[in-house]
C-alpha positions as CSV (number, residue, x, y, z in Angstrom):
1,M,57.2,33.6,123.6
2,P,60.2,33.1,126.2
3,K,60.9,29.3,126.3
4,A,59.2,28.1,129.3
5,I,59.8,24.2,131.2
6,T,57.0,22.0,129.4
7,P,54.7,20.8,131.3
8,P,55.4,23.7,133.9
9,Q,56.5,21.9,137.6
10,P,54.2,20.6,140.4
11,P,54.7,22.6,143.1
12,V,57.7,21.5,145.7
13,K,57.6,19.5,148.9
14,A,61.4,20.1,149.6
15,K,62.7,23.4,149.8
16,K,65.6,22.3,149.5
17,L,64.6,21.4,145.9
18,L,64.1,24.9,145.0
19,P,66.6,28.1,144.1
20,D,68.2,29.3,146.8
21,S,66.5,33.1,146.6
22,L,63.2,31.8,147.4
23,R,64.3,28.7,150.1
24,F,65.6,31.7,151.5
25,I,62.1,33.8,152.3
26,I,60.4,30.6,153.0
27,E,63.4,30.3,155.8
28,K,62.6,33.6,156.4
29,L,59.1,32.8,156.9
30,E,59.4,29.8,159.1
31,E,60.5,32.0,161.6
32,R,57.6,32.8,163.2
33,K,54.0,33.2,161.4
34,E,52.4,36.8,162.8
35,W,53.9,39.3,160.1
36,K,53.5,42.7,158.5
37,P,52.9,43.2,154.4
38,A,56.4,45.9,154.9
39,E,58.8,43.1,156.5
40,V,57.4,40.5,153.6
41,R,58.1,43.1,151.1
42,R,61.8,43.7,152.5
43,V,62.2,40.1,152.8
44,V,61.5,39.3,149.2
45,L,63.6,42.0,148.5
46,E,66.6,41.0,150.5
47,A,66.1,37.1,148.9
48,G,67.7,38.3,145.5
49,V,65.2,36.6,143.1
50,K,65.8,36.9,139.5
51,Q,62.6,35.5,136.6
52,E,64.7,32.9,136.0
53,D,63.8,31.2,139.4
54,L,60.1,31.1,138.1
55,L,60.8,29.4,134.6
56,P,60.1,26.1,136.2
57,W,56.3,26.8,136.8
58,A,56.0,29.3,133.8
59,D,52.6,29.0,132.0
60,Y,52.3,31.4,129.0
61,G,49.9,28.9,127.3
62,H,47.5,28.9,130.1
63,P,43.7,27.8,128.3
64,A,41.8,30.8,126.6
65,S,39.6,30.9,129.9
66,D,42.7,31.8,132.4
67,S,42.9,35.3,132.3
68,Y,46.7,34.5,133.3
69,G,49.1,31.4,134.5
70,R,49.2,30.4,137.9
71,R,51.0,27.9,139.3
72,L,51.9,26.6,143.3
73,I,55.3,26.4,144.3
74,Y,55.4,25.9,147.4
75,Q,53.1,25.4,150.2
76,E,53.4,25.8,154.0
77,G,51.0,25.6,156.6
78,N,50.3,29.2,157.0
79,F,51.7,30.7,153.8
80,E,51.9,29.8,150.3
81,M,54.4,30.7,147.1
82,M,53.0,31.1,143.8
83,A,54.4,31.7,140.2
84,M,51.8,34.2,138.1
85,S,52.8,33.7,134.3
86,W,51.4,37.1,132.4
87,A,51.0,37.2,128.3
88,P,50.3,40.0,126.2
89,G,47.1,41.5,127.4
90,D,46.1,39.0,130.7
91,F,44.3,41.1,133.5
92,S,43.3,39.5,136.4
93,A,39.8,40.2,137.9
94,I,39.3,43.1,140.5
95,H,39.6,41.0,143.9
96,D,40.9,40.2,147.1
97,H,43.1,37.1,148.6
98,G,40.9,35.3,150.9
99,H,41.8,34.4,153.8
100,T,45.4,36.0,153.6
101,Q,46.3,38.5,156.2
102,W,50.0,39.3,155.0
103,G,52.1,39.2,152.0
104,A,54.1,40.9,149.0
105,V,54.4,40.6,144.9
106,Q,57.3,40.5,143.1
107,V,57.1,42.1,139.2
108,F,59.5,41.1,136.6
109,G,58.2,42.7,133.7
110,P,56.2,46.1,133.1
111,A,52.7,45.2,134.7
112,E,50.3,47.3,136.0
113,H,48.5,47.7,139.1
114,A,45.6,49.2,140.4
115,T,44.1,49.4,144.2
116,F,40.7,50.2,145.1
117,R,38.2,51.4,147.1
118,V,34.7,49.4,148.6
119,D,33.9,51.8,151.1
120,E,29.7,51.9,151.8
121,G,28.4,49.6,148.9
122,R,30.3,51.6,146.3
123,I,33.6,50.7,144.1
124,T,36.5,53.3,143.2
125,T,39.6,53.3,141.6
126,L,42.4,54.7,144.0
127,F,45.3,54.2,142.1
128,R,46.3,52.9,138.4
129,S,49.9,52.2,137.9
130,Q,52.5,50.6,135.6
131,F,55.6,48.7,137.7
132,K,59.0,48.5,136.7
133,P,61.2,44.8,137.0
134,G,61.5,43.4,140.2
135,D,59.1,45.7,142.1
136,V,58.0,44.6,144.9
137,V,54.6,45.7,147.0
138,G,53.1,44.1,150.1
139,V,49.7,42.6,150.0
140,S,47.1,42.8,153.5
141,H,44.1,41.5,153.6
142,T,42.3,44.9,153.0
143,L,43.9,44.9,149.7
144,V,41.5,45.5,146.3
145,H,43.7,45.2,143.5
146,Q,43.7,44.4,140.0
147,M,47.2,43.1,137.8
148,G,47.8,43.0,134.0
149,N,49.7,42.9,131.1
150,P,49.2,45.6,129.3
151,T,52.5,45.4,127.0
152,D,53.5,43.0,123.6
153,E,56.2,41.3,126.5
154,Y,55.9,37.9,128.2
155,F,57.0,38.2,132.4
156,M,56.5,36.2,135.2
157,T,55.6,37.4,138.9
158,L,56.4,36.1,142.7
159,H,53.6,36.3,144.9
160,V,53.7,34.8,148.8
161,Y,50.8,34.7,150.6
162,G,50.0,33.7,154.2
163,R,48.0,34.4,158.2
164,P,48.9,33.7,161.5
165,E,46.9,30.4,161.7
166,D,47.6,27.3,159.6
167,I,45.0,27.0,156.9
168,D,44.5,24.5,153.5
169,N,43.9,26.9,151.5
170,V,45.4,30.4,152.2
171,T,43.7,32.9,149.4
172,G,40.6,30.3,149.8
173,D,37.5,32.7,149.7
174,A,39.2,35.0,147.8
175,R,36.4,37.8,146.1
176,V,35.9,38.6,142.9
177,Y,34.3,41.3,141.8
178,D,32.0,41.3,139.2
179,L,31.1,44.5,138.5
180,E,29.1,43.7,135.5
181,H,26.1,42.1,137.3
182,E,27.6,44.2,140.9
183,T,28.3,41.0,142.9
184,I,31.1,39.3,144.7
185,Q,32.5,35.6,143.5
186,R,33.7,33.5,146.2
187,V,36.6,31.5,144.5
188,D,39.3,29.1,145.7
189,G,41.0,29.7,142.4
190,G,42.3,32.0,140.0
191,V,40.6,35.3,140.3
192,F,39.7,35.4,136.5
193,Y,37.2,37.0,134.0
194,A,33.7,35.1,133.1
195,L,34.7,32.3,135.9
196,P,31.9,29.0,134.9
197,E,29.7,28.5,138.1
198,E,31.6,25.8,138.5
199,E,34.6,27.5,140.0
200,V,32.2,30.0,141.8
201,K,31.7,28.7,145.8
202,W,28.5,30.9,145.7
203,T,28.3,34.5,145.5
204,E,27.1,37.5,147.1
205,P,25.8,41.5,147.0
206,G,28.0,43.5,145.6
207,P,29.3,47.1,145.6
208,R,28.3,49.5,142.7
209,P,31.1,51.0,140.7
210,D,31.5,54.3,139.6
211,F,31.7,55.0,136.3
212,P,35.3,54.9,135.0
213,T,35.8,51.6,137.4
214,R,33.2,49.5,135.0
215,L,33.9,50.6,132.3
216,R,37.4,49.2,132.8
217,H,35.9,46.3,134.2
218,M,33.8,45.7,130.9
219,V,36.4,46.5,128.8
220,E,39.0,43.7,129.8
221,L,36.0,41.7,130.4
222,A,35.2,41.5,126.7
223,R,39.3,41.0,125.9
224,R,39.0,37.7,128.0
225,L,35.8,36.6,125.9
226,Q,37.4,37.6,122.2
227,R,40.2,35.1,122.9
228,M,37.6,32.6,124.5
229,D,35.7,32.9,121.5
230,E,39.2,32.9,118.9
231,A,39.3,29.7,120.7
232,G,36.4,28.3,119.9
233,M,34.7,27.9,123.0
234,P,31.1,27.1,123.7
235,G,28.8,30.4,124.4
236,S,31.9,32.9,124.3
237,R,30.0,34.5,121.3
238,D,27.4,34.9,122.5
239,R,28.1,36.4,126.2
240,L,31.0,38.3,123.8
241,E,28.2,40.4,122.1
242,A,26.2,40.6,124.9
243,T,29.1,42.5,127.2
244,L,30.3,44.8,124.2
245,A,26.8,45.8,123.9
246,D,26.3,46.8,127.7
247,L,30.0,48.1,127.3
248,Y,28.9,50.6,125.0
249,S,25.6,51.0,125.8
250,D,23.8,55.0,125.9
251,K,22.4,53.6,128.8
252,H,25.2,54.7,131.3
253,R,25.7,58.3,129.9
254,A,23.6,59.5,133.0
255,Q,25.9,57.9,135.1
256,L,29.2,59.4,133.2
257,L,27.3,62.6,133.5
258,R,27.0,62.4,137.4
259,C,30.1,61.6,137.9
260,L,31.5,64.5,135.8
261,D,29.2,66.4,137.8
262,A,30.8,66.1,141.0
263,N,34.5,66.2,140.0
264,I,34.0,69.5,137.5
265,D,34.1,72.5,138.5
266,E,31.7,75.6,137.7
267,N,34.5,76.5,135.2
268,G,34.2,73.1,133.9
269,H,38.2,72.6,135.0
270,E,38.4,69.1,137.1
271,A,38.8,68.8,140.7
272,N,39.7,65.9,141.4
273,S,43.1,65.3,139.4
274,V,42.9,61.5,141.2
275,Y,39.9,60.6,139.4
276,W,40.4,62.6,136.4
277,R,43.8,60.8,135.4
278,N,41.7,57.3,136.4
279,L,38.8,58.2,133.7
280,N,40.4,59.4,131.1
281,H,42.9,56.2,131.1
282,E,39.5,53.8,131.4
283,L,38.2,55.5,128.4
284,K,41.4,55.3,126.3
285,E,41.3,51.8,127.1
286,A,37.6,51.2,125.6
287,A,38.2,54.1,122.9
288,Q,41.5,51.5,121.5
289,L,39.0,48.4,121.8
290,Q,35.9,49.8,119.9
291,R,38.7,51.0,117.5
292,E,39.6,47.4,117.2
293,L,36.4,46.3,117.0
294,K,35.7,48.7,114.1
295,S,38.7,47.6,111.8
296,A,38.7,44.5,111.6
297,Q,34.9,44.9,110.1
298,R,34.9,46.8,106.7
299,P,36.2,49.8,106.6
300,E,34.5,52.7,106.5
301,D,34.4,56.4,105.7
302,N,33.3,57.9,109.4
303,F,35.1,61.7,108.8
304,H,31.3,62.9,108.2
305,H,29.9,62.2,111.4
306,Y,33.1,63.2,112.9
307,A,33.2,66.3,111.4
308,E,29.0,66.2,113.1
309,L,31.0,65.9,116.6
310,Y,33.7,68.4,115.7
311,D,31.2,71.2,114.8
312,A,28.9,70.3,117.7
313,L,32.0,70.6,120.3
314,I,33.8,73.8,118.6
315,C,32.5,75.4,115.9
316,Q,28.7,76.2,116.7
317,P,30.3,76.9,120.8
318,C,32.5,79.2,119.6
319,L,30.4,80.8,116.8
320,D,27.9,81.5,119.5
321,S,30.3,82.7,122.0
322,F,32.5,85.0,120.4
323,M,33.2,84.2,116.7
324,R,30.3,85.7,115.7
325,G,30.3,88.9,118.1
326,Y,33.5,89.6,116.8
327,L,32.5,89.4,113.0
328,A,29.7,91.9,113.5
329,F,32.2,94.1,115.5
330,F,34.2,94.0,112.6
331,E,31.9,95.0,110.2
332,K,30.8,97.7,111.6
333,R,33.9,99.2,113.3
334,Y,35.7,99.5,109.4
335,N,33.4,99.7,107.6
336,I,33.6,96.1,105.9
337,D,30.8,95.4,103.1
338,F,30.7,91.5,103.6
339,P,28.1,91.6,100.4
340,A,30.5,93.4,98.2
341,S,33.6,91.6,99.1
342,S,35.9,88.8,98.4
343,L,36.8,86.6,100.8
344,L,39.5,83.7,101.6
345,S,39.2,81.4,105.0
346,V,42.5,80.1,105.8
347,G,42.0,77.0,107.3
348,C,38.0,76.8,106.7
349,G,37.5,73.5,108.5
350,T,34.5,72.1,108.1
351,A,33.6,75.3,107.1
352,L,30.6,76.3,109.2
353,V,31.8,79.8,110.3
354,E,32.0,80.3,106.7
355,R,28.7,79.8,105.9
356,M,26.9,82.0,108.9
357,L,29.4,84.8,106.8
358,I,26.9,84.1,103.5
359,D,23.9,83.1,105.6
360,E,24.1,85.9,107.9
361,F,26.1,88.3,106.4
362,G,25.6,88.5,102.7
363,A,29.1,87.2,102.0
364,P,28.5,86.1,98.3
365,Y,29.1,82.0,97.7
366,E,30.8,82.9,94.6
367,Q,33.2,85.2,96.5
368,L,34.1,83.3,99.0
369,F,36.8,80.3,98.9
370,G,38.6,78.2,101.5
371,I,41.5,76.5,102.4
372,D,42.4,73.5,104.7
373,I,45.4,71.3,104.5
374,S,43.1,68.7,105.4
375,P,41.3,66.7,102.5
376,A,38.9,65.3,105.2
377,M,38.3,68.9,106.1
378,V,37.5,69.8,103.0
379,S,35.3,67.2,101.8
380,E,32.8,68.4,104.5
381,A,33.6,72.3,104.0
382,S,32.5,71.6,100.3
383,R,29.6,71.1,101.3
384,R,28.9,74.5,102.2
385,I,31.0,76.4,100.3
386,R,33.7,76.3,97.2
387,A,36.9,75.1,98.9
388,E,39.9,73.2,98.2
389,V,42.8,71.4,99.9
390,G,45.6,73.9,100.4
391,D,48.7,75.4,102.7
392,V,48.5,78.8,102.9
393,L,53.1,78.2,103.2
394,D,52.6,77.3,99.6
395,F,49.1,78.1,98.1
396,D,49.4,79.3,94.8
397,S,46.6,82.2,93.7
398,E,47.8,82.5,90.4
399,G,48.3,86.2,91.1
400,R,44.3,86.4,92.7
401,T,43.9,88.4,95.9
402,W,40.9,88.8,98.3
403,N,39.3,92.1,99.9
404,V,39.1,90.3,103.2
405,A,41.8,87.1,104.2
406,F,40.0,85.3,108.0
407,S,41.1,82.7,110.0
408,G,38.9,81.4,112.8
409,L,39.5,79.1,115.9
410,N,43.6,79.8,116.3
411,V,44.7,77.7,112.9
412,F,47.6,80.2,113.1
413,H,49.3,78.1,116.6
414,Y,48.9,74.6,114.6
415,L,51.3,75.8,112.0
416,D,55.5,75.5,111.8
417,F,56.8,77.3,114.8
418,E,59.7,78.6,112.8
419,R,57.0,79.6,110.0
420,L,54.8,81.7,111.3
421,E,55.8,84.8,110.4
422,E,56.5,83.8,107.0
423,A,52.7,82.3,106.9
424,I,51.7,85.6,108.0
425,Q,53.7,87.1,105.3
426,R,52.3,85.1,102.4
427,T,48.7,85.8,103.8
428,A,49.7,89.2,103.6
429,K,50.3,88.4,100.1
430,L,46.4,86.9,99.1
431,V,45.0,90.4,100.5
432,S,44.7,93.3,98.3
433,P,46.3,96.6,99.3
434,G,43.6,98.2,101.8
435,G,42.4,95.3,102.5
436,Y,42.0,93.4,106.2
437,F,42.8,90.9,107.7
438,I,41.2,89.2,110.4
439,G,41.5,86.5,112.6
440,D,41.4,84.7,115.7
441,F,44.5,83.6,118.4
442,I,44.9,82.6,121.8
443,T,47.1,84.3,125.0
444,P,50.6,82.3,126.2
445,D,48.3,81.7,129.4
446,H,45.3,79.9,127.4
447,I,45.7,77.3,129.3
448,R,43.9,79.0,132.3
449,W,40.7,79.4,130.6
450,Y,41.3,76.0,128.9
451,P,38.2,73.7,130.5
452,N,38.8,70.2,131.1
453,L,35.2,69.5,130.0
454,M,33.2,70.7,126.9
455,Y,29.5,69.9,126.0
456,S,27.9,70.4,123.0
457,A,23.5,71.4,122.8
458,G,21.8,69.1,125.1
459,K,25.1,67.1,126.5
460,Q,25.2,64.3,123.5
461,V,28.2,64.9,122.9
462,I,31.0,65.3,126.0
463,S,35.2,65.9,125.2
464,L,37.5,65.8,128.0
465,R,40.5,67.9,127.5
466,T,43.9,67.5,129.7
467,P,46.3,70.0,129.3
468,R,49.8,71.2,129.6
469,L,52.5,73.5,129.2
470,V,55.5,72.2,127.1
471,E,58.7,73.9,125.9
472,E,61.0,72.9,123.6
473,K,63.6,74.5,121.8
474,G,63.1,77.8,124.0
475,R,59.4,77.9,123.1
476,V,56.3,77.4,124.6
477,F,53.1,75.1,123.5
478,Q,50.2,74.5,125.0
479,E,49.4,70.5,124.5
480,S,46.4,69.1,125.1
481,E,45.1,65.8,125.2
482,I,41.2,64.4,124.0
483,I,39.3,61.9,124.4
484,N,35.2,62.8,122.8
485,I,33.0,60.9,123.6
486,N,29.3,61.0,121.8
487,F,25.7,59.7,122.7
488,G,24.1,60.9,119.5
489,G,23.6,57.5,117.5
490,G,22.1,55.4,120.7
491,A,25.5,54.3,121.6
492,M,28.8,55.4,123.5
493,E,31.0,56.3,120.5
494,L,34.2,56.9,121.3
495,N,37.0,58.9,120.0
496,Y,40.8,59.3,121.5
497,A,42.0,61.9,119.5
498,G,45.4,62.0,120.6
499,K,47.4,65.1,121.8
500,H,47.6,68.1,120.6
501,K,49.7,71.0,120.7
502,R,49.9,74.4,119.8
503,F,52.5,77.2,119.2
504,L,51.9,79.8,122.4
505,P,54.1,83.7,121.3
506,P,53.9,86.9,122.9
507,L,51.3,89.1,122.0
508,L,53.5,91.6,121.4
509,R,55.5,89.3,118.9
510,I,51.8,88.4,117.1
511,R,51.7,92.7,116.3
512,R,55.1,93.2,115.3
513,Y,55.0,89.9,112.6
514,F,51.6,91.4,111.1
515,E,52.9,94.7,111.2
516,R,55.7,93.9,109.1
517,A,54.0,91.6,106.8
518,F,50.3,93.4,106.1
519,G,52.2,97.4,106.6
520,G,49.6,99.2,107.5
521,Q,47.5,99.1,111.1
522,V,47.3,96.0,113.0
523,D,44.6,96.1,116.1
524,L,44.1,93.0,118.9
525,Y,41.1,93.2,120.3
526,D,40.1,90.7,123.4
527,A,37.8,87.8,121.6
528,H,34.8,88.7,124.3
529,S,34.6,91.8,125.4
530,L,36.4,94.1,122.5
531,E,38.2,96.0,124.1
532,L,41.1,97.1,122.8
533,I,44.0,95.8,123.5
534,P,47.6,97.9,124.8
535,D,50.6,97.5,122.8
536,W,52.3,96.7,126.4
537,A,49.9,93.8,127.0
538,D,50.9,90.4,127.6
539,S,47.3,88.8,127.8
540,C,43.9,89.9,128.0
541,P,40.6,88.2,130.1
542,S,39.0,85.7,128.3
543,T,42.7,84.8,127.2
544,R,41.4,85.0,123.5
545,Y,42.6,87.9,121.0
546,V,41.6,88.8,117.3
547,V,44.0,90.6,115.4
548,V,42.8,93.0,112.2
549,A,45.0,94.0,110.1
550,R,44.7,96.2,107.2
551,K,46.8,95.9,103.7
552,G,48.8,98.7,103.2
553,G,48.9,100.4,99.9
């Protein structure tokens, strides 16, 4: 924590005692009483204020009940100047500035800033961004915003608020938006979370928040109550538990679905980029808090539950929409006798598809074997098939080969791109002469199909996906950031799955890799229409394709 003067200094009545930069602002504002926010912003920038100028009023050790440190520096008839101190995790509540008509705020650290629209009985997040040290923003009487410190740093901010007429408290009667109860609290002091009744002058009906705005309010409220509980403040534990129960309640599922319906098109693509960014940001914060809460409890093996989500979101929909179809097509077109064949699954995952090959196609349980690099996936797969941890790049089959090698859900795209051809060559060595490889891949333009929103059957599991194309070392990857939401257990369970990259080689290169490795016929089909893809094609309508390669004898 930065060293600060203790105790913090009281407001200065003689401006000559202030640092030159602060005195410059005061003398400028004294020239007239009518100002515009943009003009005040310019004055603050011209003053050249440094954080050192504010240190006499630093208050990083403020009480746990205060959402940030707040000290008055100077007060004139129609304006006032304050210093705010932001310890890691400090966040103001959503608020306006009472009687303030104009002003400016300068930050001296990586503060987060969010602005909101209040209109027709609703409140929504307009934008959430991060300041750079030294940034200045103008303040008007219409501004409804929130500031906070999402980092591990300590920093201060300078606040100048004014109005055309003299008044005892320029920021008095400020509105604090309590989105938990959809009320507005009127206050004359700090715009803090979990304000005690004695610090609220009165309350009035407030706007109804949309899902992401309410979610973030509840997350920051819970974090403040956590600090109050850790400080031993009476009543904070009970309120924290009630807040968390409400925050992660499945009763909010209907509102989330309505918000998604209003901002997603019929193809599952986001139709409002600002809303989509805000929603993902707030869900990540809620997921982080939930993860912190769980890590503080007894560790549990939650993978099997996650595997259920994976199957519900990915495996089952893909199996139903195209994988079962192309496997049946393969069986018929190439005269494959699954009951008489041995089958190796490369990257078996949870083995949902492989179990279907046993149950529906008659593949013998004892002749079907799966490998996957993930021990957790293999743990789940072993409930369905014979499987073990293995990487095709160093898998030792002890000389055994299989009639069919299968790889579903574009597993090869996740391999080290520099070893992709090697992986295909090693796979070919695991196939018996005259045997086949069959697996699905994605085209370089898969992003044009890739949905931002996916549901499980019944919409109990929801997955938000934000893809983008990235270039590394002259190669193209599709990077997807994924957040999963599960309402299946009677509460809202959040999983931030992070960012995943898939290598996107041209179709021609994949075709050539398989031709060189297998030495036999190689066919590519659109995974949905099962139309043959010509040699010259760069893509296919569904952006998913199936490779069928026969091993030369």
